[in-house]
C-alpha positions as CSV (number, residue, x, y, z in Angstrom):
1,X,6.0,2.8,-9.2
2,X,4.0,2.0,-6.0
3,X,2.6,-1.4,-5.3
4,X,-0.8,-1.3,-3.5
5,X,-2.4,-4.2,-1.7
6,X,-5.9,-3.0,-2.2
7,X,-6.1,-3.2,-6.0
8,X,-7.4,-6.6,-6.9
9,X,-6.9,-6.5,-10.7
10,X,-3.8,-4.3,-11.0
11,X,-1.2,-4.3,-8.3
12,X,1.1,-1.6,-9.8
13,X,-0.1,1.9,-9.5
14,X,1.5,4.8,-11.3
15,X,2.7,7.7,-9.3
16,X,0.3,10.6,-10.0
17,X,1.6,13.6,-11.9
18,X,2.6,16.5,-9.9
19,X,0.8,18.7,-12.4
20,X,-2.5,16.8,-11.9
21,X,-5.3,19.3,-11.4
22,X,-7.7,18.3,-8.6
23,X,-10.6,20.3,-7.3
24,X,-9.8,21.9,-4.0
25,X,-11.2,19.9,-1.0
26,X,-13.4,21.8,1.3
27,X,-14.0,21.3,5.0
28,X,-16.9,18.8,4.4
29,X,-14.8,16.7,2.1
30,X,-12.1,16.5,4.8
31,X,-14.6,15.7,7.5
32,X,-16.0,12.9,5.5
33,X,-12.6,11.4,4.7
34,X,-11.4,11.8,8.4
35,X,-14.5,10.0,9.7
36,X,-14.1,7.2,7.1
37,X,-10.4,6.8,8.1
38,X,-11.5,6.3,11.7
39,X,-14.3,3.8,10.7
40,X,-15.0,2.8,7.1
41,X,-17.9,0.7,8.3
42,X,-20.1,3.7,9.1
43,X,-23.5,3.7,7.5
44,X,-24.2,6.7,5.3
45,X,-26.7,7.9,8.0
46,X,-24.1,7.7,10.7
47,X,-21.5,9.4,8.6
48,X,-24.0,12.2,7.6
49,X,-24.8,12.8,11.3
50,X,-21.1,13.0,12.3
51,X,-20.2,15.5,9.5
52,X,-23.5,17.5,9.8
53,X,-25.0,16.9,6.4
54,X,-28.2,15.4,5.1
55,X,-28.0,11.7,4.1
56,X,-28.5,12.5,0.4
57,X,-25.8,15.2,0.4
58,X,-23.4,13.0,2.3
59,X,-24.0,10.1,-0.1
60,X,-23.4,12.3,-3.1
61,X,-20.3,13.9,-1.7
62,X,-18.8,10.5,-0.7
63,X,-19.5,9.1,-4.2
64,X,-17.9,12.2,-5.7
65,X,-14.8,11.7,-3.5
66,X,-14.6,8.0,-4.7
67,X,-15.2,8.9,-8.3
68,X,-12.5,11.5,-8.2
69,X,-10.0,9.1,-6.7
70,X,-9.6,10.7,-3.3
71,X,-11.1,7.6,-1.7
72,X,-9.5,4.6,-3.5
73,X,-11.2,1.8,-1.5
74,X,-12.1,0.4,1.8
75,X,-10.2,-2.5,3.5
76,X,-10.1,-4.6,6.6
77,X,-6.8,-4.3,8.5
78,X,-5.7,-7.8,9.5
79,X,-3.5,-8.7,12.5
80,X,-0.2,-10.1,10.9
81,X,0.9,-11.6,14.2
82,X,-2.3,-13.6,14.7
83,X,-2.1,-14.8,11.2
84,X,1.5,-16.2,11.7
85,X,3.5,-13.4,10.1
86,X,4.8,-11.6,13.2
87,X,8.1,-10.3,11.7
88,X,8.6,-7.5,9.3
89,X,11.7,-7.4,7.1
90,X,12.8,-4.4,5.1
91,X,14.7,-5.6,2.0
92,X,16.9,-3.7,-0.4
93,X,17.1,-5.2,-3.8
94,X,19.5,-4.3,-6.7
95,X,18.8,-5.6,-10.2
96,X,21.3,-6.6,-12.9
97,X,19.5,-4.6,-15.5
98,X,17.6,-1.3,-15.5
99,X,15.8,-1.4,-18.8
100,X,12.0,-0.7,-18.6
101,X,11.1,-4.3,-19.5
102,X,13.4,-5.7,-16.7
103,X,11.9,-3.3,-14.1
104,X,8.4,-4.1,-15.2
105,X,8.9,-7.8,-15.1
106,X,10.6,-7.7,-11.7
107,X,7.9,-5.4,-10.3
108,X,5.1,-7.6,-11.5
109,X,6.6,-10.8,-10.1
110,X,7.4,-9.1,-6.8
111,X,3.8,-7.8,-6.5
112,X,2.5,-11.3,-6.9
113,X,4.3,-12.6,-3.8
114,X,1.8,-12.7,-0.8
115,X,4.5,-11.9,1.8
116,X,5.2,-8.6,0.1
117,X,3.3,-5.8,1.9
118,X,4.8,-2.8,0.1
119,X,7.4,-2.4,-2.6
120,X,8.9,0.8,-4.0
121,X,11.2,1.5,-7.0
122,X,13.6,4.0,-5.4
123,X,16.6,6.2,-6.1
124,X,19.9,5.7,-4.4
125,X,22.2,2.7,-4.0
126,X,19.6,0.0,-4.6
127,X,16.6,-0.3,-6.9
128,X,13.8,-1.5,-4.7
129,X,12.8,-1.2,-1.1
130,X,10.5,-4.0,-0.1
131,X,8.5,-4.6,3.1
132,X,7.9,-8.3,3.8
133,X,5.9,-10.1,6.4
134,X,7.3,-13.5,7.5
135,X,7.2,-16.0,10.4
136,X,10.7,-15.5,11.9
137,X,14.1,-16.2,10.4
138,X,13.0,-19.6,9.1
139,X,10.0,-18.0,7.3
140,X,12.3,-15.4,5.8
141,X,14.8,-18.0,4.6
142,X,11.9,-19.9,2.9
143,X,10.7,-16.6,1.3
144,X,14.1,-15.9,0.0
145,X,14.9,-19.4,-1.3
146,X,11.5,-20.4,-2.6
147,X,10.2,-17.2,-3.9
148,X,12.3,-14.0,-4.1
149,X,15.5,-15.7,-5.4
150,X,13.5,-17.5,-8.1
151,X,12.9,-14.1,-9.8
152,X,15.5,-13.6,-12.4
153,X,17.7,-10.5,-12.5
154,X,18.5,-9.9,-8.9
155,X,22.2,-8.9,-8.4
156,X,22.2,-8.2,-4.7
157,X,19.9,-8.0,-1.7
158,X,20.3,-6.8,1.8
159,X,17.8,-7.2,4.6
160,X,16.9,-5.8,8.0
161,X,14.5,-7.3,10.5
162,X,12.3,-4.6,12.1
163,X,12.7,-4.7,15.9
164,X,9.7,-2.5,16.7
165,X,7.2,-0.4,14.6
166,X,7.1,3.1,15.8
167,X,4.3,4.3,13.6
168,X,2.0,2.6,11.1
169,X,-1.0,4.2,9.5
170,X,-2.8,2.9,6.3
171,X,-3.0,6.3,4.7
172,X,-2.1,10.0,5.2
173,X,-4.0,11.7,8.0
174,X,-6.4,14.3,6.7
């Protein structure tokens, strides 16, 4: 399961099936998405001009991309440091149990924590990889004691403070 920050009603998103049939994207679809990735605040008229379409055709094509799920939403990217969450911690979590109900409960409780930026159910030596934003080591200790460790079923956790981010993009480049 993937946890997404831009889904207000439901934080847990299923991984799409590898057999899902999507219509092929053409050059105009890709141009529209590329321009919206650069600046999602473009007006339809500005977008249409950038991609070389009429405003009506651009509006219809953009709505189609939204309706088909290629464009999931539009967000403002906030500066974590200015908001007092300058540090990123990568956290590996192992659970006591692996039944579906235990995974679902843990995933839902984890997704509700505001410090959690991303969380993945993973294969390998641990069960979850979690990206957390905190205010230093004291903030991380508070997060562990007051929030994470209050979730039942955690057997083990291991954490790493990120020293520097080498690359961060909100979505795949198209």
